[in-house]
N, C-alpha and C positions, 0 to 999 in steps of 0.2 A: 718656239722661242720662249725664254723666261722673261719676266717683267724687267729684270735688270738688263738683259740683252736688248730688248725693245727700247728701253730708256737710252741706252748707249747709241742705238741707231738714230733715234730722234735728235740727239745732241749733235749728230754729224750733219744734220740739215743746215747747220749754220757754218759749215766748212767753206773755205775760200775756193776750193777746187770744184769746178762745175761737174767734172766726171764723178767725183765722190758723191756729190749731191744726187746726181742722176741715178747712180747705183743704189744709194740708200732709199730714194723714193721708189725705185723699182722693187726693192726688197720689201718695203712696207706695203706697197700695193698688192704684192703677191700673197699677203696674209689675209686679204679679203676684209669683209665688214666686221669681223670679230675684233679687229684692232681699233675700231673707231672709238669705242668707249675709253680706251687707254689714251689715244691721241687727244681726246677732249680734256682728259685729266692733265696731260702735259701742257696743253694750251693754257689752262687755268693757272698752272704753276709758273709759267714763263712770263717775264716782264719785257721780253724782246719783241717788238712789233713785227720785225722781219720774220722771225721764227714763227710767230703766231700766224702770220699770213700764209706761210708755207704749210703749216699744219692745217689751217682752214681749207686750203686748196686740196690737200690730200684727202681730208675728210669728205669734202664735196665729191671728189672723183670716186671715192670708195662707195659713197651713198648712191651715186649715179649707176655704178656697176651693179650694185645690189638691186636697184630698181629694174635694170635690164634682166638680170638673172631671175628675179621673181616673176616678171611679166612673161618671160619665155617659159618658165615652169607652168605658169597659169595657162598659157596657150597650149602647151604640150599636154596638159591635163584636161583639155577640152573646153577651157574658158567657161566653165559651167556656172560659176558664181560671179554675176556682174558686179556686185558690190565689192568683191575682192579685187577685181581689176581696177575699179574706180579708186579704191583705197590705196592700191600700190601707186597709182598716178599721184594721188593726193600727197604721198610722202615725198614727192619731189620738192615741194615747198614747205611741207610740215613733216619732217622725218620722224618725229616722236609720236605722231598720231597713231593710235592703235585701231585695229580692225574692230575690236569689241566696242569702242566708243561710237564709231560710225554705225555699226549694227544696232546698238542700243537706241540711237536717235531715230533710226528708221522704224524700229519696233514700236517706239512711243507714238509715232505718227500713224502707223498701221492700227494701233489699238484705238485711236480716236475714231477711225472709220469703222472698224469692226463692231463697235458698240451700236452703230445704227444700221449695219449691213446685214442683209439676209439673202439666202440663195434664191428665194422666190422672186426677187426683183428681176425685171426685164433688163436686157443689156443697156438700154438708154437710161433706165432708172438708176442702174449701177453707176453709170458715168455722171449723171446729174448729182448723185450723192457725193461721189468723189470730187467733182468740181466745187460743190458748195463747201465742203470741208477743206479742200486743198487751198482754195483762194481766199475764203472768208475766215474760217476758223483757224487754220494754220497760218494764214497770211502770206503764203508763197506767191511769187509773181516775177515778171521779167525785170531785168536790170537794163533799162533803156538809157539811163544816164551815162553809164560806163560800160557799154556793151562789150568792148574788146579787152576789158581787164582780165589778166590771167586768173584772178581769183574767181571769176565766173565759172572756171573749169574745175575748181576745187570743191568737191562735194561738202567738205566740212564747213567751208566758208559760206556756201549757199544755204546750208541748213541753219547756220547761225544768223546770217544777214537776211534770210528769206528772199533773196534776189539772185537770179541766175540767168544763164543763157538758155536757148531752146533745148539743148541736149541734156544739160544737168537737171533742168526742171522735168524733162521727160523721164530721165533715169529715176528720180525720186518718185514721181507719179507711178511709173511702171513697177518699181520695187514694192510699193504699197499694194498696187492692184494685183500683182502676181501672188502676194502673200494671202490675198483674199480669194484667190482662185480664178480671177478674171483673166481671160485669154487676151492679154494686152502685150504688144510687141513694138519694138522700135522700127522706124522706116527711114531710110536714108534718102531724103529728098535733096535736090540741089539747093543750097543756101538756107535750108530749113530742115530741122529734124522734127519729126512728128511721131505719133503712135498710131497703131491700128488695133482695133478690136476685131479679132478674127476667130470664128468658130464655124463648124460645118453649116453651110447655107447662109452665112451672114458675115459681112465685113464692112466696116466703116472706119473712119479716121478721126483722130483727135488732135487738135492744135493746142498743145499745152501752153505754148508761149502766148497764146491769145485766149486765155481764160477757158480752155477746154472746149472750144467750139467744135462741134461735130460736122464733118464734111464727107463727101463721097468720092468715089473713083473718078467720076466725071470732073469734079473740081480739080483733081490732080492733073487730069489730062489738059484742062484749060491752062493751068499753072505752067506746065511743061511747054505748052505751045507758046505762051506769052514769053517764056525765056528763050524761045526759038531753039529748043534742044530736041534731039531725037528721042522718041519714046523708048523706054527701057523698063523691063519687068521689075528691076530692082527698086523702081520708084513707087511700087505698089505693094510689095511683099515684105514680110519681116526680115530684118537683118540680124546678124549674129552678135553675141556679146563682144566678140573680138572686133567686129566692124565698129561697134559703138566706142570702144576704148581707142581705136585708131583714129576715129573722127575727133574725139576729145583731144588727142595728141595734136592733130592738125590744127584745131582751134587754138591750142596753146602756142604752137609754133607761129601762127599768124599774129597772135597777141604780142609776142615778143618782137616779131618783125616790125609791127606797127609802132612799138615803143622804141625801136632802134637798138634793142638788146640782142645783138647778133650771136653773142656767146651762148646765151640760153637757147635761142632758136636752133643753133647748130647742135647743141647737146640733145635737144628733143628730137631733131631729125635723126640722130643716131639711135635714140630709143625707138622711134617709129620704125626705122629700117630693121631693127632687131626682131620685130614681131610681124613685119609685113610679109605676105606670101611671096616667095621667089620660085623661079623654075627649079624643080627638083625638091620642093618642100620649103619649110621655114628656114 
C-alpha cells in the first residue's frame, strides 16, 4: 500500500462504525511491523487522544507479534546465540534497543576480564578472577530490594543499574565466561538459577546470585531434599539457551502477576506458549 492509502486507513480508526474500525485494524495488522514507523508518525501528527490511544494499541500489538516471530525464528535456527534471545525479550519493554548496543556492553565487560585472564589458570582460579571483577570491579550484584520487578529480567536495565535477579546475573556472567573459553553453562534449579563449570572429569557449580560461591553436586542434592522434591537429572546438568529464555519469560509473567498487571502477564503467556515445545514439535 502507498503512504496515502495507509494514511486514509488510519483516519478511519476514528469512524463511528465498530465494524469499519475492526476491518481497518485487521488491515493494518496484516501489514506487520513494517507499518509501525508510519503509525508512530501519525500518532505525532494527531491531536485526538482517542485516535492516539488506538494507534498506541495497534503499535503495541504489532510489536508483540514481531517479538513472537523473531523468537520463533531464533528457536527454529537452533537458539544458538543466547544474547540474541535475551535481546528479543528486552524489546518487549524497550522496542528501540539494538542488539549491537547490548553486544557492545557485554564486549566491554569481557575485555575487563580478558586483560587479567590467561589459559594456564586452573578452573577455580578462573572463577575467582571472574568473581573479583564481576562483583567488585564491575559492581554487579543481586537486586534484593525489588526482586520481582520486571526490569530485573531486562538485560539492558541490569547492565545499567548493576542489579538483577539470579538468571540475568547468570546470563551476563556466562556470556563473559564463554567468550573467554570457559566451559560454563546454565542450570535450571527450582527457585534458583545457577551455573555449572563442566569439562571432562570435572564439574562444580557457581551461585552467581550469592557472589559466585562455588558448591558441589552434594549441595544440590541437599537443597532438593530440603524442598522435598523428587531428584531429577535436569537439576545437575546444563540447560539450553531456549530453556533460559523460557525461564526469563516465566519470571516476567510472575512479576506482572504480582503487580496485578494481568494484561501484560497474559501477553507474555502467549509469547511463552509460542516457543514452548508441544507434541509434534514447536
